C-alpha positions, 0 to 999 in steps of 0.5 A: 557651353555654346553661346546658343545654349547660354542664351537659351538658359538665360531666357529660361531663367528669366521666364522662371523668375517671372512665373515665380513673381506672378505666382507670388503677386496673385497669391500675395494679393489674395492673402492681403485681401484676407488680412495676411502678410504683405510680404508675398505681394511685395516679393512677387512684384520685385521678382517680376521686375527682376525678370524684366531686367533680366530680359533686357540684360540689365545688371540691375537685375542682380542688385534688385535680386540681392535686395529681395533676398536681404529683405526676405532674410530680415522679414523671415527672422523677424517673423520666426527668429533663428529657427532653421525649419521655420526659415527653410521654406522662406529661403530654399528657393530664393537662395539657390536661385541667387547662386544660379544668377551668379553663374557665368552664362548669366553674367556674360549675357548681362554684359552690354551688347558688343562688349566682351567684359563680364558684368561689373563686380558691384552687383555680383559682390552685393549678391554674393555678400547677401547669399553669404549672409543667408548662409550665416543665418542658416548656420546660426539657426542650426546651432540651437533648436529653439523648440528643445528644452535642454535639461537633466532629470535630478537624482532622487532626494527621497526614497521612491515608493515601492511598486509590486511588479514582476520584473521578468514578465509583462502581464498587461497592456501597460506592463501591469494594470497601473498603465506605467509602461515601465520595466524593472529590468536593468540589463540594458543601460545607456552604456550597453544599449549600443550592443543591442542586436536582433535576437529573433523575428516572427512573421504573422502572415496576417496582411490586408486583403481586398475586403479590409477597411483603410484603417487596418493597423498593427498597434499591439503591445504583446504580453509575456508570461512564463516562457510565452509571449502573446501577441495579436494581429489586425484580424485578431489572430492570437499567437503564442510564441516562445519568449526565448526563440520566437517560435510559434507554440500555438495560434487562435483565429476567431474568424473575424468578419472582413468588411470594408465598412468597418472603421477599424481593423486592429488589435491593440493587445490581449489581456491575461488572468492567472487563477490563484490557489484557493481563488473564488469567483465573484459570487464566492464559488470556487474558481474552476480548474479549467484554464488556470491561465487565460488570454482574453481577446476582444474582436472587431465584430463585437465578441470577447473570447477566453482562451487557455493560455497554454493551448489556445483552446477556448475556455468552454465555461466562459460565456457561450463555449468560450465567447461572449457577444458584446453586442448583447444589450444594445438596441443597435447590433450592426456588425462593425458598429461596436468593435473591441479594439483594446484589451479589457482590464482584468482584476482578480475576479472581474473583467472590465470591458469597453469598446469602440463605437463607430464615429460620426455615423449617427446617434443611433449606434450601439451603446458605449456601455462599460461592463464588468464580467466574471473572469471565469464564467463571463457572467455580466456583473454590472454595467456603467452606461454613461448616457443613461440617467441611471448608469448602472441599470442592467439590460432587460427585456424592456431596457436596452443600453443607451444608443450612442452613449460615451464609449471607452475605446482606449485601455483602462487602468486598475488600482486593486488596493483601492478597488477602482478601475479608471476608465477613459471615455469619449464623447456621445455620438456623433462627435462634431455636433451635439445639439441632440445630446441629453444631460445624461450624455453630457455628464460624463462626456470625454471624462475619466470615470473611476468605478468600483471594480466589484459593483461598477458604481461611480466613485468619482469623475473628472471631465476633460472637455465639456460638451465635446464637439471636437472629438477630444476624447480621453484617448489613452490609458491613464498612468498610476504613480506614487509621488514621493513627498516628505509626508509619504507617498501620494497616489496620483493618476496622470491622464493625458488628453488629446488637448495636450493637457495632462491632468494630475489627479489624486486617484482616491477622490479625483481632485486635481493635484496640479491646478486645472482652472477653467478658462474662457473659450470661443463661442458661436456654435453651429445652428442648433448646437451649444457650447460650454463657456469655459474648458479646463486647462491643466498647468501641466500641458503641452498645448500651444501657449499662443494661438497659431498665426500665419507666420507658423504656416509652413511648406516645402517652398515659399509657394506652398507656404503661401498657399497654407497661409491663404488656407489658414486665413480662410478658415475659422480659427480663434484659438483652441476650442474654436467651434465647428463651422460651415466655413471650415474650422482649424482644429488645433490640437487636431483630432489625432490629439497631442496624445493618442492611445500610446499614453505615458511611460512612468518611472516611479523610481526616478520619479519621471514620466516620459511623453511623446506629444505631437502637433498636427492641426485638422480641418473640420467643416460642417456640411448642411443637408442637401441632395448629396448629403441626406439626413438618413441612410440610403440603405448603404453603409459608406466605406469605413474611415474616420477622415473625409466626409462623415454622415452624422445622420440624425443631425442638421449636418454632415462633417468633413474631417482631415489633416491641415495639409498644403497642396503638396500634402505637407503639414501646413504647421511648421515642425516639430510635429512630434517630440519626446519629453520628460516630466519631473513627477515631483515638480510636474515640470518638463525637464527635457524636450526634443524633436523625434523622428525624420522625414526619411519615409515621408518625403519623395527622397529618403533624406533623414532630416530630423524635423520631428514627425507625427507618432502613433504609439507610446514610449517604454521606460526601463530601470536601466535608464533607457527609453524606447520608442518605435511609433514615429512615421519613419521606420525606426526603433530608438533608444534614449537616455532617460536622464537627458533625452540623448539618442543612444541607439537606433535600428531600421524597422522593416515596416511602420512601428505604430505600436508601443514596445515592451520588455521582459527577461527570459533565460537571464537575458533582457529583451525589447520587443516591437511589433511592426505592421504599419498603419493604413490611415497613417500611411506607413508601410504595412508588414507583419513583423514581431521583432525581439532585441537583446544584448550581443554576447 
């Protein structure tokens, strides 16, 4: 390289170091003013001095730079320990820059004017030793994941309780009404899983169009009954596929209205019912011969269909020629305000249906009423309207269901032996300010209610969050389990919550099996609102044990990490349940929750549950009413989304909701953001826990770094001892050993797999099926794939 180029590169290096230093001085000074770490200001001043020394061609620049790197290492290890991904942004600029400063064109230019010798060995040696130490710190931090729990599921000491479940079929969203996402098939094992191959692939052809909302998603878990697999696409088109080949047998299109103002366009699944010999309807009359097998399909425009399982034709005797208008009984009937995103719970005689109600629009939205219908005729048998002082009051010419009452958008679980359906509820509408809520709306706010299947009467309830103003719904189908004890099996219910708590309740009466004491939470509500003084905290939980701190703020570099620390200090944050505020509140766990609709997978034979918690903070900011934030609708319904500005008409505030991201669009909280864990059901302790998923499909460069990424969807566990997961933000299906969480096998998916896989047997083969269509608001690749894997011969 010519002397001219040497000089130009040298001067450019000095300028870059100066710019780095100036940024850190300005940002570091701001951070100190907010009460944050003094490191950035000190490092910035030192880098400015290094730049000046470089400009003056002084070898002391290398001595000072070595001191900066050494001090940074000491400070970083003091803040976060030997945690590689927490250390990375603190050194991923300084260490490479230090290596650059050791290149000959730098050292030649640092030599005194008129002399040809290189700069002395002292500063080079010092900088080299410091960089070697930094690489040593990297090596130590890579040797062990400080967030992981290494353990093994202990063998059973007692005979596990028997569960009556067909091994070759998958007849409900969660495998059965128990919601355990467990398959009794054992052909695929840790030894054989490496032989999995793609058996067939089907494409639905249902892709987003110009009139769809941002959140168009594929979240479906198919059903398999006999020789047919039933699945649905985002526009609620049902497909019946041959289970062995994936060939289309029939499809049904309900012609759902497309409208960008809908908050969702999704189908999590359909429900199934088979008429038993000598079956009777809820009123005791003989069951009709029509549609001996039925598929129930809820739609995003508020309808519920019953279809013949063999032909796909509507069952004429159900409702109005095969469909029910679910908006009936509510005063507000705006299409898109009530959406059937999840399949109903189906029992022998009663079909139990909830639905999603538009979030954060106003208090005048459809009721979130839970209803029981006759499985054959569709006749309304009972109602549970959680916002009504008399929740079982039926609609009439003089009574509508309560507007904005707590709704159930997730899937319910069923225990027909006890005659109970377990319904997860969200909060009354709107979510982020609750000053107008009535005592009746508060009573079952964000609670799990156990209802009598035949009558809809409340047997018991358990509240997950009191006066919920954080959107901390019970978001997932609860899972039934029977725990083996020396006194016999104990029937329990595992209830995963957005807060990270897993409530373990006796499903007969709702009393906690695992203690969940009330703990004090931050106070200081928004004007006109109120707060509960305490919230329940289960002793089985993935919630953070300590408050977040500036040290846990993250970024791709030290520069956006500094920006995140400034953002963090500007927000109100006093730990979990920090109230929403005009200042802006850091909500962690965030609105997506540590658990979402995927739920848990429960292996009753091994007495273990598999969970996939995620950690992603949100920012909630209340917006006072003003010219750009009217108190009432102006005649136009805004585009549907659960992020961004939410109008919350009828309250003193609108709200802005979003993920807590750096200026580069990276989560401000250090990873892992997604993990897989095993819980021993006998001790209710976490046995193993590992980060899961890479940033291959999140980062600008497709580098598969396993940071542990956010997920939407849940796990599947099989009797063969294998856990399957597809829901990560990178496009992969993975198989893990249920005993210790080791990754056994993975395959690349053609689109985002934000769904929960399932398993069935057909023709002597075990299949694993995943539906991969991506997720609009989650940002994964959109597709229309149904894929089935089986073992190679």
